[in-house]
N, C-alpha and C positions, 0 to 999 in steps of 0.2 A: 070551283071554289074562287071566290073573289074577296070575301069578308072574313078576316081572322081576328079572333080575340085572344089576347095573351094576358093571363092572369099572374100578376107579380112583376113589378118593375125593377127588381134587383138586377144583379149582374147577368143572370141567365135570361130573365124576362126582357130586359131592355135590348139585349143582343138578338133575341128571337124577333122582337118587334122590328128592330132596325133591318134584319135580314129579310123579312116578309115585305116590309115597306120599300126596300131597295129593289125588290123583284116585282113591284107595281101592284102589290096587294093593299087593300084598305085595312088598316090595323086599328083595333080598339085595344089600348093598353090600359089595364085595370089594376089598380092597387087601392086598398082601403085608405091608405095615407096619402094625402096631397103632396106632402114633402117627399115621399118616395117617388112619385110620379115626376116631380120636378127634377129630382136627382137623376132619375132614369133618362129623361129627355136631355138633360145636360150632358150625360155620357154619350148618348147617341150623336148629339151635336158635335162634341169634341172629336168622336170617332170619324164623323163625316168630314170634319176639317182636316184630319189627318189624310183621308182619302183624297181631298182636293190637293193637299200639299204634294201627294205622290202622283198627282195627275191621273188618278183612277176615275174620278167623277168631277163634274163641273160645279160651280156655285148654283146654276140652275137645277142640276140634278139634286143637289142637297135640299134646295127649297122644295122640290117636288116630293122627295122622300119624306121630309118632315111634314109636308102637307097631307100625306096619307095616314099619319098617326093622330088619332084622337085619344084623349085620356078620359078615364072614368074612375070615380071612387065608389060607384055602385056596380057590383057584379051583374045584377039583373039588366041594368041599362046598357052596359058594355057588350053583353052577349046577345042582346035582343035579335040582331040580324046576322049572327055569325054562322058561317058554313063550317068552320073549324074552330074549336077552342083549344089552345094549348095552355095547360096549367104549369106555371113555373114558381109556385109558392114554396115556402120553406119545407124542407124535407122532414115532415112530421105526418106520420100515417093517419092520425086521427083528423088532423086538419084537411088532408087530402081527401079522405073518405066523405067529410062533410061538404067540401067543395063540390065533389062529383055528385053527391046526392042532390045538392042544390041546383047544379048545372042541368041535371036530368029533368028537373021541373021547369027551369028557366029558358031552356033552348028548344028549338024545333026538334021534332023526332028524327029529322034527317041530319042534324048537326053531329059531326064527328067530334068526339071528346078525346083529347090527347094529353098525356102528362109527360113532363120532361124528367121524371124521376129516374134515378140510376140504381135505386136500391129497394123500392117497394114494389110488390107484385102487382102487375097489371091486372091479373085475374081478380085479386082482392079488391083493387080500386074499382074495377068493372062491376063487381057484385053490388056496389053501393048505388048502381043505377038500374033502370029498367031496360037498358040497351047495351048489354055487355058486347054485342056484335059490333058496336060502333065505338068501342073504347080501345085505345091503342097507346103504346109508348112511343114518343117521338123524342128521343134523348139526343140533344145537341151537345157538341163539345165546346169548351170555352177556350178562346173568345169566339162566339157564334159567327160574327161576320167574317171571320178569317178561316176557321177550321172547317174542313170539307166533310168530315164524317158525321152522319146521322144514324143512330141505331133506331131502327123501326121495330118495336117490340110487340109481338102478338101475345095477347092474353089467350087463355084457354078458349074463350068464346068469340075472339075477334074474327070477323068475317074476312073472306078472301077479297071481297069487294072493298072493304075498308082498308085492308092492307095495301091493295093495288093503288088506291087513291092516294094514300099517304106516301107510298114509294114514289109515284109519279110527281106528286107535289114537291117532295124533297129534291128531285132531280130538276124541276123548274127553278128551285132556289139556287141551283148551281152546286148542290151538295151531292155526296156520294152515300146513297142510303144502303145500309146493310140490314137485311131482315133477320131477326133473331126471335126465338121463342122465349116466353116468360120463364 
């Protein structure tokens, strides 16, 4: 996995995008509102400045991290080359079901579809797609760049292969993944 798409540029989405970009992944940050993308990037910029002040990264590191994030107001454009999509939209079941039904049509059959939800059934979300074996929960804790825990949530049909990939990916991000069932 090299190309990650994050849907939603709010608190969780921009933190997820920041974390992946800091770990050398190419990130497509997607939000329907340009103003939300601008605000999300400003938050990432500010958080990176804090890391520079604490001597955790250099100014060159910051430039490289920001250079790996591209923004999109079109979901279809943003997810076109994604190996993994992490949805971090508003916690609304109907919205999430629509997003996942659309993602199923917009992405490669091999693309893993993850949600950052903490309260909606992964199995229910997966049922909106034709690939429930490749739908998983990837619940990051806030603030994402700092908190180490990631809940990796298996839906009823989530495959072992999908779970393994997301567990390994979480570790590559410097996170501590905990596998749980829906």
